[in-house]
Rosetta silent file (secondary structure, phi, psi, omega in degrees, C-alpha in Angstrom):
SEQUENCE: XXXXXXXXXXXXXXXXXXXXXXXXXXXXXXXXXXXXXXXXXXXXXXXXXXXXXXXXXXXXXXXXXXXXXXXXXXXXXXXXXXXXXXXXXXXXXXXXXXXXXXXXXXXXX
SCORE:     score description
SCORE:     0.000 S_00000001
   1 L     0.000  124.794  179.463   86.134   80.551   65.597 S_00000001
   2 L   -84.941  176.111 -175.005   87.081   83.366   63.238 S_00000001
   3 H   -59.432  -43.177  179.667   90.610   84.670   62.591 S_00000001
   4 H   -63.720  -40.993  177.772   90.337   87.474   65.160 S_00000001
   5 H   -61.562  -41.344  178.861   89.090   85.021   67.789 S_00000001
   6 H   -63.710  -42.383  178.150   92.016   82.716   67.015 S_00000001
   7 H   -65.107  -42.222  178.812   94.485   85.624   67.329 S_00000001
   8 H   -61.969  -44.129 -179.395   92.827   86.740   70.579 S_00000001
   9 H   -64.999  -41.244  178.875   92.980   83.198   72.007 S_00000001
  10 H   -63.600  -41.525  178.214   96.647   82.855   70.979 S_00000001
  11 H   -64.676  -41.955  178.301   97.444   86.188   72.598 S_00000001
  12 H   -63.746  -45.234  178.419   95.581   85.185   75.764 S_00000001
  13 H   -60.000  -42.512 -179.890   97.405   81.832   75.889 S_00000001
  14 H   -63.165  -42.956  179.149  100.776   83.585   75.469 S_00000001
  15 H   -62.730  -47.534 -179.967   99.975   86.026   78.284 S_00000001
  16 H   -63.111  -42.663 -179.674   98.855   83.232   80.624 S_00000001
  17 H   -59.069  -41.029  178.984  101.900   81.120   79.752 S_00000001
  18 H   -66.131  -28.597 -177.508  104.235   83.987   80.691 S_00000001
  19 H   -93.159   -4.697  179.102  102.437   84.379   84.030 S_00000001
  20 L   -71.679  136.941 -179.434  102.426   80.657   84.868 S_00000001
  21 E  -150.387  171.705  175.475  104.712   79.798   87.760 S_00000001
  22 E   -99.448  137.147  176.367  105.411   77.244   90.441 S_00000001
  23 E  -136.006  149.807  176.145  104.247   77.916   93.978 S_00000001
  24 E   -77.574  152.337  179.076  104.373   75.810   97.092 S_00000001
  25 H   -60.336  -33.661  178.182  101.089   74.558   98.475 S_00000001
  26 H   -58.442  -38.677  178.785  101.908   76.422  101.728 S_00000001
  27 H   -68.148  -23.019 -175.557  101.840   79.690   99.753 S_00000001
  28 H   -97.473   -6.591 -174.284   98.422   78.736   98.345 S_00000001
  29 H   -54.960  -42.234 -178.405   96.727   77.643  101.589 S_00000001
  30 H   -64.603  -31.716  177.905   94.938   80.946  102.202 S_00000001
  31 H   -74.268  -35.213  174.760   93.434   80.781   98.709 S_00000001
  32 H   -62.292  -44.983  179.867   92.380   77.171   99.316 S_00000001
  33 H   -62.100  -30.955  179.894   90.697   78.290  102.553 S_00000001
  34 L   -84.274   -5.135 -179.741   88.874   81.005  100.580 S_00000001
  35 L    77.850   24.518 -174.743   87.657   78.470   98.002 S_00000001
  36 L  -100.990    6.151 -176.442   89.582   80.109   95.157 S_00000001
  37 E  -101.741  134.764  172.395   91.623   77.114   93.976 S_00000001
  38 E  -119.750  127.869  177.131   90.741   74.934   91.000 S_00000001
  39 E   -92.613  137.673 -179.331   92.790   71.796   90.439 S_00000001
  40 E  -114.740  129.178  179.017   93.551   70.811   86.847 S_00000001
  41 L   -54.255  145.740  177.494   94.311   67.202   85.937 S_00000001
  42 L   -60.779  -23.889 -178.773   97.879   66.390   84.956 S_00000001
  43 L   -77.076  -15.744 -176.754   96.495   65.129   81.631 S_00000001
  44 L   -95.810  159.376  175.945   95.175   68.594   80.683 S_00000001
  45 L   -86.255  110.465 -176.822   97.029   71.633   79.351 S_00000001
  46 H   -55.185  -43.712 -178.083   97.026   74.137   82.239 S_00000001
  47 H   -65.917  -40.969  179.300   97.395   77.133   79.929 S_00000001
  48 H   -65.349  -43.301  178.038   94.546   75.989   77.663 S_00000001
  49 H   -61.246  -45.790  179.560   92.236   75.419   80.644 S_00000001
  50 H   -61.294  -41.612  179.685   93.129   78.856   82.035 S_00000001
  51 H   -63.564  -41.508  178.967   92.533   80.478   78.631 S_00000001
  52 H   -65.100  -40.015  177.742   89.100   78.837   78.331 S_00000001
  53 H   -66.098  -45.000  179.930   88.128   80.007   81.824 S_00000001
  54 H   -62.908  -33.011 -178.141   89.400   83.522   81.107 S_00000001
  55 L   -87.507    3.749  178.772   87.502   83.512   77.799 S_00000001
  56 L    58.156   42.489  178.416   84.307   82.358   79.575 S_00000001
  57 L   -83.377   80.101 -174.462   84.150   79.168   77.490 S_00000001
  58 H   -60.607  -37.681 -178.421   81.358   77.594   79.554 S_00000001
  59 H   -58.501  -48.210  179.631   80.963   74.598   77.225 S_00000001
  60 H   -66.213  -43.463 -178.235   84.567   73.443   77.756 S_00000001
  61 H   -61.911  -46.376  179.053   84.504   74.176   81.494 S_00000001
  62 H   -61.677  -42.543  178.856   81.274   72.215   82.066 S_00000001
  63 H   -61.000  -47.159 -179.204   82.643   69.303   80.001 S_00000001
  64 H   -64.127  -38.421  177.929   85.914   69.269   81.972 S_00000001
  65 H   -63.170  -44.870 -179.566   84.068   69.407   85.279 S_00000001
  66 H   -63.304  -33.828 -178.584   81.865   66.470   84.251 S_00000001
  67 H   -86.559   -5.084 -178.664   84.937   64.483   83.163 S_00000001
  68 L    77.764   16.468  179.107   86.856   65.293   86.366 S_00000001
  69 L   -74.412  -35.548  175.779   89.528   67.231   84.473 S_00000001
  70 E  -130.336  155.668  178.270   88.996   70.281   86.698 S_00000001
  71 E   175.296 -173.993  178.136   87.424   70.658   90.112 S_00000001
  72 L   -77.830  152.456  176.209   87.806   71.705   93.714 S_00000001
  73 L   -79.659  127.828  178.351   90.782   70.515   95.735 S_00000001
  74 L   -74.585  157.633  176.414   89.715   67.888   98.272 S_00000001
  75 H   -60.397  -38.795  179.512   90.755   68.208  101.903 S_00000001
  76 H   -63.545  -41.723  178.449   92.684   64.937  101.541 S_00000001
  77 H   -65.907  -42.638  179.099   94.598   66.276   98.521 S_00000001
  78 H   -59.552  -43.386  179.563   95.333   69.546  100.325 S_00000001
  79 H   -64.934  -41.934  178.962   96.694   67.628  103.313 S_00000001
  80 H   -62.501  -43.675  178.698   98.833   65.403  101.077 S_00000001
  81 H   -64.308  -37.844  179.430  100.322   68.420   99.299 S_00000001
  82 H   -64.976  -47.287  179.830  101.021   70.086  102.639 S_00000001
  83 H   -62.940  -36.073 -178.658  102.777   66.996  104.016 S_00000001
  84 H   -83.412   -5.123 -173.647  104.792   66.614  100.801 S_00000001
  85 L    50.282   47.817 -174.514  105.661   70.347  100.716 S_00000001
  86 L   -66.934  143.668  170.215  104.462   70.172   97.111 S_00000001
  87 E  -109.188  128.300 -174.885  105.253   72.796   94.504 S_00000001
  88 E  -118.199  149.273  170.498  102.472   73.170   91.940 S_00000001
  89 E   -72.632  137.867 -179.343  102.196   74.878   88.587 S_00000001
  90 E  -130.621  148.559  172.375   99.815   77.803   88.904 S_00000001
  91 E  -139.303  133.523 -177.996   97.916   80.072   86.556 S_00000001
  92 E  -102.703  125.309  173.445   95.804   82.951   87.798 S_00000001
  93 E  -132.736   92.066 -172.637   92.468   83.732   86.197 S_00000001
  94 L   -51.036  133.652    9.035   90.792   86.066   88.653 S_00000001
  95 L   -92.294   14.979 -173.792   89.091   85.211   90.923 S_00000001
  96 E  -102.109  152.781  166.978   90.566   81.720   90.517 S_00000001
  97 E  -119.069  118.794  178.063   93.997   80.210   90.938 S_00000001
  98 E   -91.074  134.476  179.066   94.409   77.081   88.848 S_00000001
  99 E  -124.778  150.251  179.220   96.887   74.534   90.165 S_00000001
 100 E  -146.578  128.896  175.466   98.369   71.479   88.575 S_00000001
 101 L   -90.430   91.165 -174.828  100.633   68.837   90.001 S_00000001
 102 L  -111.886  132.452  176.190  102.684   68.278   86.884 S_00000001
 103 L   -67.385  140.854  179.903  105.875   66.313   86.803 S_00000001
 104 L   -59.134  125.271  178.271  108.731   68.450   85.534 S_00000001
 105 L  -132.461  146.285  175.743  109.016   67.999   81.782 S_00000001
 106 L   -61.168  137.117  176.240  111.218   69.739   79.274 S_00000001
 107 L    83.959   10.591  179.437  109.332   72.448   77.457 S_00000001
 108 L   -64.439  -35.009 -172.229  106.687   72.967   80.135 S_00000001
 109 L  -109.163    0.000    0.000  107.268   76.679   80.204 S_00000001
């Protein structure tokens, strides 16, 4: 990665971080029904995953999919979030909405 790429990635990460927010699963249901939701493991950095998807970093995305770091939301998970009235961290990378069930931690945002 050259210096310009690093600056571009940092700028992209900063933009995504500013746009990251919490939404209730109820607010996201229509996107789940449309197949537009990607769940990101709690162990991963939501902003970094979003930046890689936005930057079309296929190598990282394929690796994460194979490792189960990112994937589709299962019907069982969707139902559990609905019953729990869960609020999830979200990042939008059109046409996708990335969601993460992250425990509140200082410095998340």
